[in-house]
Residue, then its C-alpha position, 0 to 999 in steps of 0.5 A: m500500500q502507498p504511504r499516503f493511502l495508509l495515512i488517509k485510512a489511519v486518519l480519516g478512516p475512523t471518521l468516515r466509518a463513523l459517518f457512513r457506518p458501512r456494514v461489510e459482508g464478504a471482504d475476506r473473499i478478496p484474494g490477499s495477493g495478486p491481480v484482482i478486479l472488483a466489479g460492482n454497481h454504481l449508485t452515487f458519487i460516494d461509492s468511490m469513497i466507501l469502496p477503498l475504505v472497506s477493502r482489505r487491499q488498496v483499490f485503484f480505479i479510474g476517475k474523472d480528471e476534473y476531480v483533481t483539477g479543481r481550484g482553491l482549497k477544496g480542489r486541492l483537498m479533493a485531489w489529495f484525497f482521491t489520488g491518495v486512495g487510489m484514483i487514477p485521473v483519466d480524460r474519458d471524453g472523446g474516442r480515446g477515453g475508453v482505450a485509455a481507461l482500459m490500458t490503465g486498468r491493464r497496467v494496474l493488474e499486471e502490477g499485481r494490484v486491485f483494480g475497481i470498476y463499475p461495468e455500467g460505465t456511469r452512475s445509475p439514473d434511477g437506482r436500477l442496475y443497467r447493462g454492463r460494458t464489455g471492458i470488464a471482460r476484456l480486462a479479465l481475459m487479457t490479464g487472467a485476473p479473477v473478478v470479485p463482484f460487489a454491491m453497494i446498497g444504500t449509498d443512494r439514500l445517503q446521497p440522493g442524485g449523486k450530488g451534494m453532502p450526504r444525508f446521515g440519519p436513521g435508515r441510511r446505513v450503507t452495506v457493501r457486499f462482496g461475492e465469490p471470485l469469478d474465474f474466467s480462465r476457460y476463455e483464455g485467448m478469446d478477449r477479441d471474441r465479442y460473444v465471449l466478452r458479452a457472456v463474461t460481462d453478463e455473468v458478472m452483472s448477474e452476480v452484481m444483481r444477485l448481491s444488490g437485489q436491484e432490478y435489471v434493465d437490459m440497456y446501457a445507463t448512458k442511453a437511459k440518461a439521454a432518453 
């Protein structure tokens, strides 16, 4: 683990745990060493604050570069926090954004680290679980890393709409539930087969749906938001 991450977890960890009161289930299912992909649902902004807090290993994940380019004291604090917990800023706009994110994830995994990803590609617009994008499958097949599915439950009640300060209070406790690791080694060398990529992605999303209890919608969240 990086020194700044250990500092953040030691100093801010108790405060964040007291505020969010996360109930964690199955954290021991995250392998203690080697490359691992954590793949889960995405309800609101604070998901990316809670996941590093409850994982037994440091989680690296892609984030919007705007999170680290803000001005003033708030901007500097956000940049310090997010890069410290493992966020890697990437400009995801434009045609090359997806490729940059994929290659960044591959590098993290080839270094034997943990890479967190939201296969939906964006926050759910209405609390339902949407179709996963196949980047998760490509990463798993290119690197051989196991996929540990996870579910964020209740974060949307803490931060409705994904913006503003969290609303703490009764009935707003967060649960983070991890599933058993998924092994896709049977598809080795098939990371360019679109049918295999879709099958792997759908298997991951099926597990996320089972863990979260969300209603599944067989369309991309970005399309739902644009409608």
